[in-house]
C-alpha positions as CSV (number, residue, x, y, z in Angstrom):
1,M,201.2,151.3,85.8
2,R,202.1,154.7,85.7
3,W,202.1,156.5,87.7
4,S,200.8,161.0,88.0
5,A,203.1,163.9,88.6
6,F,201.3,162.9,92.8
7,V,205.1,161.6,93.4
8,A,207.3,163.6,90.1
9,A,208.7,165.1,92.7
10,A,210.2,162.2,94.7
11,P,213.8,160.4,94.1
12,L,213.2,157.3,94.3
13,V,215.2,153.8,95.7
14,A,215.0,147.2,93.8
15,C,216.5,136.0,95.3
16,G,219.6,131.9,94.2
17,T,218.2,128.2,94.0
18,D,221.0,126.9,96.5
19,P,219.1,127.3,99.3
20,E,222.2,127.1,102.2
21,R,224.0,129.1,99.5
22,S,221.2,132.0,99.5
23,R,221.2,132.1,103.2
24,A,224.6,132.0,103.9
25,Q,225.2,134.7,100.4
26,T,222.2,136.4,102.3
27,Q,223.6,136.9,106.0
28,A,227.6,137.2,104.7
29,R,226.2,140.1,103.1
30,A,224.0,141.7,106.1
31,H,227.2,140.9,108.5
32,A,229.1,142.8,106.9
33,A,227.1,145.8,105.8
34,A,226.7,145.5,109.9
35,R,230.7,145.3,110.8
36,T,231.1,148.1,108.3
37,A,228.4,150.2,110.7
38,G,229.9,149.4,113.4
39,V,227.2,147.4,115.2
40,S,226.7,145.3,116.7
41,P,223.7,142.5,116.5
42,R,222.2,143.3,119.2
43,A,221.9,146.8,118.2
44,V,220.0,147.0,116.0
45,R,216.2,148.5,115.3
46,P,213.1,146.9,114.2
47,V,210.9,148.4,112.3
48,N,208.7,147.2,108.4
49,L,206.6,144.4,111.2
50,E,203.3,142.9,109.5
51,L,201.1,141.0,110.1
52,V,200.9,139.2,106.3
53,T,198.9,135.6,106.8
54,L,195.9,135.5,108.9
55,T,194.1,131.1,109.3
56,E,191.8,129.8,111.3
57,T,195.1,128.6,113.1
58,S,198.0,130.5,112.1
59,A,200.1,133.6,111.6
60,V,202.6,134.5,109.1
61,I,204.9,137.7,110.8
62,T,207.2,139.3,109.6
63,W,209.4,142.5,110.2
64,Y,213.2,144.4,109.2
65,T,216.0,144.9,111.6
66,G,218.4,147.7,110.4
67,V,221.2,149.9,112.2
68,P,220.1,153.4,113.4
69,G,221.4,156.5,111.1
70,T,222.6,154.8,108.3
71,D,221.3,154.6,104.6
72,D,222.3,151.8,103.1
73,G,221.7,153.8,99.1
74,L,218.1,153.7,99.7
75,K,216.9,155.6,102.0
76,R,216.7,152.1,104.4
77,M,218.4,151.5,107.1
78,V,221.8,149.2,106.4
79,P,220.9,145.7,107.9
80,A,221.5,144.1,111.3
81,P,221.1,140.4,111.8
82,S,220.1,140.5,115.1
83,D,218.1,137.4,117.0
84,G,213.9,138.0,117.0
85,Q,211.1,136.4,118.6
86,V,207.2,137.1,118.9
87,A,205.7,136.9,122.6
88,Y,201.3,136.2,121.9
89,G,199.1,135.9,123.8
90,T,195.5,135.5,125.1
91,D,195.8,138.6,127.2
92,P,197.4,141.5,126.4
93,A,199.5,141.8,129.7
94,R,200.4,138.1,129.4
95,L,202.2,136.9,126.3
96,T,203.0,134.0,127.8
97,R,204.3,131.9,124.4
98,V,206.7,132.8,122.6
99,A,208.2,131.9,118.7
100,H,211.2,132.5,117.0
101,S,212.3,133.2,113.5
102,G,215.8,131.0,113.4
103,P,219.0,131.8,112.9
104,D,220.4,136.3,113.6
105,T,218.5,137.4,110.5
106,A,218.0,140.7,109.4
107,Y,214.5,139.4,107.5
108,H,212.4,138.2,109.9
109,H,210.3,135.8,109.5
110,V,207.5,134.6,112.5
111,E,205.3,131.9,111.6
112,L,202.9,130.8,114.8
113,T,200.8,127.9,114.3
114,D,199.0,126.5,117.6
115,L,196.3,129.4,117.3
116,E,192.6,128.4,117.9
117,P,189.8,130.0,115.9
118,G,187.6,132.7,116.7
119,R,189.8,134.5,119.2
120,T,191.0,137.3,120.3
121,Y,195.9,137.3,120.6
122,Y,199.0,139.7,121.3
123,Y,201.5,139.8,120.6
124,R,205.0,142.0,121.0
125,A,207.7,141.4,118.1
126,T,211.2,142.0,119.2
127,S,214.7,141.9,118.2
128,G,218.2,142.6,120.8
129,G,215.7,143.7,123.4
130,R,213.0,146.0,121.2
131,A,210.1,145.9,119.7
132,A,209.7,145.8,116.4
133,T,207.7,149.0,115.1
134,A,204.5,148.4,112.5
135,T,204.2,149.0,108.7
136,P,203.6,153.4,108.6
137,F,200.2,153.9,106.5
138,T,200.3,158.0,106.4
139,I,198.4,158.4,103.0
140,T,195.9,156.0,103.6
141,A,193.9,154.5,106.0
142,G,195.1,151.1,107.7
143,N,196.4,148.8,109.3
144,A,199.1,146.4,108.5
145,V,200.2,145.0,112.2
146,G,196.2,143.5,112.6
147,T,192.7,143.6,112.5
148,E,192.5,145.4,115.8
149,P,193.3,149.6,116.5
150,V,197.1,149.2,116.7
151,R,197.1,151.7,119.8
152,V,195.6,148.4,121.5
153,A,198.0,148.9,124.8
154,T,201.2,151.8,124.9
155,G,201.1,152.4,121.4
156,Q,202.8,150.9,118.2
157,D,205.3,148.8,120.2
158,G,202.0,147.4,120.7
159,P,200.7,144.5,122.0
160,F,198.8,143.9,118.8
161,A,195.5,142.1,117.8
162,F,194.6,140.0,115.8
163,T,191.3,137.5,115.9
164,T,191.4,134.3,113.9
165,P,188.7,133.3,111.7
166,Q,186.4,129.9,111.8
167,P,187.2,127.9,108.8
168,P,185.3,127.3,106.4
169,P,182.2,124.9,106.5
170,G,183.0,121.4,105.8
171,R,185.4,119.1,104.2
172,F,188.6,120.8,102.3
173,L,188.5,119.3,99.3
174,F,192.4,120.9,98.1
175,S,194.1,124.0,97.1
176,I,195.2,126.9,94.4
177,A,198.1,129.5,94.3
178,L,196.9,132.4,92.6
179,C,199.4,134.5,91.1
180,N,200.5,137.1,89.0
181,D,202.8,140.1,87.7
182,L,206.6,137.0,87.6
183,H,207.7,139.7,85.1
184,L,210.6,137.6,84.2
185,G,213.3,139.5,82.2
186,E,213.0,142.2,84.3
187,K,216.5,143.9,85.5
188,V,214.9,147.5,87.3
189,A,212.1,147.1,89.4
190,G,209.3,149.9,90.8
191,L,210.2,152.4,87.5
192,S,207.0,155.2,86.0
193,G,207.9,156.0,82.1
194,A,206.4,158.7,82.2
195,I,208.0,160.5,85.2
196,R,211.7,160.3,85.0
197,T,212.9,161.6,88.4
198,I,211.3,158.2,89.2
199,K,214.3,156.2,89.4
200,G,213.9,152.0,90.3
201,I,215.8,150.1,92.5
202,S,218.0,147.4,91.0
203,Q,219.2,143.5,93.1
204,V,222.1,144.2,95.0
205,P,226.4,143.5,92.7
206,G,226.5,140.1,92.5
207,G,223.1,139.2,93.4
208,P,220.9,136.2,90.5
209,P,218.0,137.8,88.6
210,Y,215.8,138.5,91.1
211,P,212.5,138.2,88.9
212,E,214.0,134.0,89.1
213,V,214.8,134.4,92.7
214,M,210.9,135.2,92.8
215,A,209.5,132.8,90.6
216,E,211.3,130.8,92.2
217,G,210.5,130.8,95.7
218,L,206.6,130.9,94.2
219,V,207.0,127.3,93.3
220,A,208.7,126.3,97.3
221,E,206.2,127.8,98.8
222,A,202.8,126.6,96.8
223,H,204.5,123.5,97.3
224,A,205.2,123.5,100.5
225,R,201.7,125.2,101.5
226,G,200.0,121.8,99.9
227,A,198.3,123.3,96.8
228,T,196.7,121.1,93.9
229,Y,196.8,123.6,91.3
230,L,198.9,127.3,90.4
231,F,197.0,129.7,88.3
232,A,199.6,132.4,87.2
233,A,197.4,136.1,86.0
234,G,199.4,137.5,83.8
235,D,202.6,139.3,83.4
236,V,204.4,135.5,83.0
237,A,207.7,138.0,81.8
238,S,208.8,141.7,81.9
239,E,208.6,142.3,77.4
240,A,207.5,138.1,76.3
241,S,211.0,137.8,74.5
242,P,211.2,133.9,73.7
243,V,213.8,133.0,76.0
244,D,212.7,135.3,79.1
245,L,208.8,133.3,79.0
246,A,210.7,129.6,78.4
247,R,213.0,130.6,80.9
248,A,209.3,132.0,83.4
249,R,207.9,128.2,81.8
250,A,210.4,126.7,82.7
251,L,211.0,128.1,86.0
252,L,206.3,127.1,86.7
253,D,207.4,123.7,84.8
254,G,208.4,122.8,88.8
255,F,205.2,123.0,90.3
256,G,203.9,120.6,87.7
257,G,202.6,120.0,84.8
258,Y,201.7,122.4,82.4
259,Q,197.4,123.4,81.6
260,R,197.3,119.9,84.3
261,D,198.6,121.7,87.1
262,Y,199.4,125.1,86.3
263,F,197.9,127.0,84.1
264,V,198.9,130.7,82.6
265,T,196.7,133.2,80.8
266,R,198.5,136.7,79.4
267,G,199.3,139.9,80.5
268,N,199.6,143.3,78.9
269,H,203.3,143.0,79.6
270,D,202.9,139.7,77.2
271,R,201.7,141.6,74.3
272,A,203.0,140.8,70.8
273,H,205.9,142.7,70.5
274,A,207.9,144.1,67.2
275,G,211.4,143.8,66.2
276,A,214.1,141.8,65.3
277,A,214.5,139.4,69.0
278,Y,210.6,137.9,67.9
279,A,211.1,137.8,64.6
280,A,211.3,133.8,65.0
281,C,207.2,133.7,66.5
282,R,205.1,133.8,64.8
283,P,202.7,137.0,63.8
284,G,200.4,138.5,66.5
285,Q,196.6,138.7,66.3
286,W,197.4,142.1,66.7
287,Q,200.7,143.2,65.8
288,G,204.5,142.4,65.8
289,H,205.4,138.4,67.3
290,D,203.3,136.6,69.3
291,C,206.1,135.3,71.3
292,F,203.5,134.1,74.9
293,R,200.8,131.9,72.8
294,D,204.3,130.2,71.4
295,T,206.0,129.4,74.1
296,F,202.1,128.8,75.8
297,F,198.9,127.2,73.7
298,G,201.3,127.2,70.6
299,D,198.8,125.5,67.8
300,A,196.6,124.7,70.7
301,G,194.1,128.1,70.4
302,P,193.5,131.3,71.4
303,A,195.1,132.0,74.9
304,Y,192.1,132.5,76.5
305,F,189.9,128.8,77.5
306,S,188.4,127.0,80.2
307,R,188.7,124.1,81.8
308,D,186.9,121.2,85.0
309,L,188.9,120.9,87.7
310,N,187.5,118.5,90.2
311,G,183.6,120.0,89.3
312,L,185.5,122.9,89.9
313,H,185.5,124.9,86.6
314,V,187.9,127.8,86.1
315,V,187.7,130.5,83.3
316,G,191.4,131.8,82.2
317,L,191.0,135.7,80.0
318,D,193.4,137.1,77.9
319,T,192.7,140.8,78.8
320,Y,195.0,142.1,76.6
321,D,193.1,140.7,73.1
322,K,194.2,143.6,70.7
323,A,196.4,146.1,69.7
324,G,198.6,148.3,71.7
325,D,201.4,149.6,73.6
326,G,200.2,147.9,76.6
327,G,199.6,151.1,78.5
328,D,196.2,151.8,77.8
329,A,193.3,149.7,79.8
330,G,192.9,145.8,78.9
331,G,190.3,144.5,77.1
332,L,189.3,141.2,75.2
333,S,188.7,141.2,71.8
334,A,184.7,140.6,69.7
335,A,185.3,136.6,69.3
336,Q,186.7,136.0,73.1
337,R,183.5,137.9,74.9
338,A,181.0,135.8,72.2
339,W,182.9,133.2,73.6
340,L,183.0,133.5,77.7
341,A,179.5,134.7,76.9
342,A,178.9,131.1,75.6
343,D,181.0,129.2,78.0
344,L,179.3,131.2,81.0
345,R,175.6,130.5,79.6
346,A,177.2,127.1,79.8
347,H,178.2,126.6,83.6
348,R,175.4,128.9,84.6
349,D,175.2,126.8,88.1
350,Q,178.7,125.1,88.1
351,P,181.4,126.8,90.7
352,T,183.8,129.2,88.7
353,I,186.3,130.9,89.0
354,V,187.6,133.3,86.8
355,F,191.3,134.3,86.5
356,G,193.1,137.1,84.2
357,H,195.3,140.0,84.5
358,H,193.3,143.3,84.5
359,P,191.0,143.8,87.7
360,L,187.5,144.5,86.3
361,V,187.3,148.1,88.7
362,V,190.4,149.8,90.5
363,T,189.0,151.7,93.8
364,D,191.0,153.0,96.7
365,S,193.9,154.1,96.3
366,P,196.6,156.2,97.8
367,F,197.8,156.7,93.8
368,P,196.2,158.3,91.3
369,S,195.3,155.8,88.8
370,G,193.6,155.8,85.3
371,P,191.8,153.6,82.7
372,G,195.1,151.8,82.1
373,S,194.9,149.8,85.8
374,A,191.8,147.9,85.0
375,L,189.4,146.6,82.0
376,D,187.8,148.5,80.1
377,A,185.3,149.8,81.6
378,G,181.6,149.0,79.5
379,Q,183.9,145.2,79.5
380,A,184.3,145.3,82.9
381,A,180.6,146.1,83.7
382,A,179.5,144.2,81.6
383,L,181.3,141.2,82.7
384,L,179.8,141.7,86.2
385,A,176.2,142.1,84.6
386,S,177.2,138.5,83.4
387,Y,178.4,137.4,86.7
388,A,175.0,138.7,87.6
389,D,173.5,136.5,86.2
390,T,176.0,133.6,86.6
391,P,174.7,132.0,90.1
392,G,177.8,130.1,89.9
393,V,180.7,132.5,90.3
394,F,182.3,133.3,93.1
395,L,185.5,134.8,93.0
396,H,187.5,136.5,90.0
397,H,191.3,136.9,90.6
398,A,193.2,139.4,89.1
399,G,197.0,141.2,88.1
400,H,198.5,143.7,87.1
401,T,197.9,146.4,89.9
402,H,200.6,144.5,92.6
403,R,198.6,145.2,95.0
404,N,197.0,143.5,97.8
405,R,193.0,143.7,97.3
406,R,189.5,142.8,97.9
407,T,186.9,144.6,96.6
408,V,183.2,143.5,96.1
409,S,180.7,144.9,93.4
410,R,177.3,146.2,93.8
411,A,176.2,144.9,90.0
412,A,178.0,141.0,91.2
413,P,178.0,141.2,94.9
414,A,177.9,137.9,95.3
415,V,181.6,137.6,93.5
416,V,184.5,138.9,95.1
417,L,187.4,140.6,93.2
418,Q,190.2,139.7,94.7
419,E,193.4,141.7,93.2
420,V,196.5,139.7,94.3
421,A,200.2,141.7,94.6
422,A,202.7,140.9,92.6
423,T,205.4,137.4,92.9
424,K,208.3,139.6,91.4
425,E,208.9,142.6,94.0
426,Y,207.3,143.9,98.1
427,P,205.1,142.3,99.5
428,G,206.2,139.4,97.0
429,G,204.3,136.1,97.1
430,F,200.0,134.7,96.2
431,S,197.0,133.7,97.6
432,L,196.2,130.2,98.9
433,L,192.6,129.8,97.9
434,R,191.2,126.6,100.4
435,V,188.4,124.8,99.2
436,H,186.1,123.0,101.1
437,T,182.6,122.1,100.7
438,G,181.3,124.8,102.8
439,G,182.8,128.4,101.9
440,Y,186.7,129.0,101.1
441,A,189.6,130.4,102.6
442,L,191.9,132.9,100.5
443,N,195.7,133.5,102.7
444,F,198.4,135.7,101.0
445,Y,201.9,134.4,101.7
446,K,205.2,135.4,101.3
447,S,207.9,133.9,99.8
448,R,210.0,132.9,103.1
449,S,213.0,131.8,101.6
450,D,216.2,134.2,102.0
451,A,216.8,135.6,98.8
452,C,213.2,137.0,99.1
453,R,213.3,138.3,102.0
454,E,216.3,140.0,101.4
455,W,215.1,141.1,97.9
456,S,211.3,141.7,99.3
457,E,212.5,144.1,102.1
458,R,214.5,146.0,99.0
459,S,211.9,146.2,97.3
460,R,209.5,147.8,99.1
461,Q,211.4,151.3,99.0
462,E,209.8,151.3,95.5
463,I,208.0,155.0,95.2
464,V,210.2,156.5,98.0
465,G,209.4,154.5,100.2
466,L,205.4,154.7,99.8
467,W,205.2,151.2,98.8
468,P,203.8,149.0,101.4
469,Q,200.6,151.4,101.8
470,F,199.9,150.4,97.9
471,A,201.2,147.0,98.2
472,L,200.8,144.8,100.6
473,G,196.7,146.0,101.5
474,S,195.2,148.6,104.2
475,R,192.9,145.7,105.4
476,V,194.2,141.9,106.8
477,A,190.9,141.3,105.2
478,D,192.3,142.7,101.8
479,R,194.4,139.5,101.7
480,N,193.3,137.3,103.8
481,S,189.2,136.9,104.4
482,V,186.9,133.5,104.5
483,V,183.3,132.9,102.3
484,R,181.0,130.3,103.5
485,R,179.2,129.5,100.1
486,D,178.0,125.6,99.0
487,L,181.3,124.0,97.0
488,S,179.3,120.2,97.9
489,G,179.7,119.7,94.5
490,L,183.3,119.5,94.3
491,R,185.4,116.5,94.6
492,P,188.2,116.5,96.7
493,A,191.5,116.1,94.4
């Protein structure tokens, strides 16, 4: 995305394949930084508290511990490993249950797993005997730590509160990991091509390429959370080079079989490119050479498709089916629009999910956004009108904005438009769609490997540290929701 002069004057401050080695390296770096700063593991400040995931029976809470008064060069405290625990209960004065974050770390991740649906819980997270403070929302209205007002009791250090939802009605059938914006090959995160004063964030010296770390974490976490399928909605590679696309394909193959277990669509970064690095790929329909199509579609036809999975109709859109430099609005070719209209008519009443890179609408952004943030406005309006005339469509998954945002348009009120945050940077993860016979739940999960948590916390400093207020989702409902819907015609995986 291109950011406006809103942040032009502000300076900006970016996981390996062996989990044990990665964990040891992460802890060694943090311990070394803390020793250099002359601090004990208990003399820390816990900050950036977030209620990331909220299901009917569980909650995921994360925070960071650093050395007060230090600066690691990214305008944040030097990381400091410490203990971590969450005390919680149904009475703010009696937080009698306790869950721990495991061995000392600066990157705390606690999952509460014994919750009851429809109950209000109160919690306080602590490290080194100090209460963790919430990620602040200063440029937009929001709440990072709960579903209830932040000042439940004593103030910014809690206790904070959330109410668990009721589960989707009916029998569980299968689940789908919805992800996007892997950007394999990217070296610097958070750059703005139009504003030279915006500095990006790179991996720590000697660290593994962060897009690979986060892609590996995505696959591992999706497996661990029980995903049956995975949909990657575009910007799989940073600039669609053959080597980066091949690496993306290899990492995603770790989830399962392509076009059987996982499916991929094109983003603007995956467009056909010109130049010697792309010359071995087939000529693109609109420009340059199309290495993305070679890698993921070959001779199988265009880079858009539909499939039936256990009775669910799935439509994958190519939202950069056009000529351009990637910085303009997304668009569908005339041929794709005609195909899509016919496909939706043919499956009018069948439960249907559509996914593609560009969102149809972008609302309530704390940063200025232009036409390049979404699909062409005229095409988006026509697509919403077709959804209104297609009762089976219930969800449209998009990426591109790198944020979690749930929108319902009056033009198609029965369809949830869900933007999902980028895999490759803070908050770094995916949304898990759990399908039941009577509806579905949609929950965002951060990838929780040590290396992923380290990079996610480092990259939160994008856009002068304001990035979380955009990317996390200003409401818990932007990243966690339950919808009642008759899906009884679907089959279990």
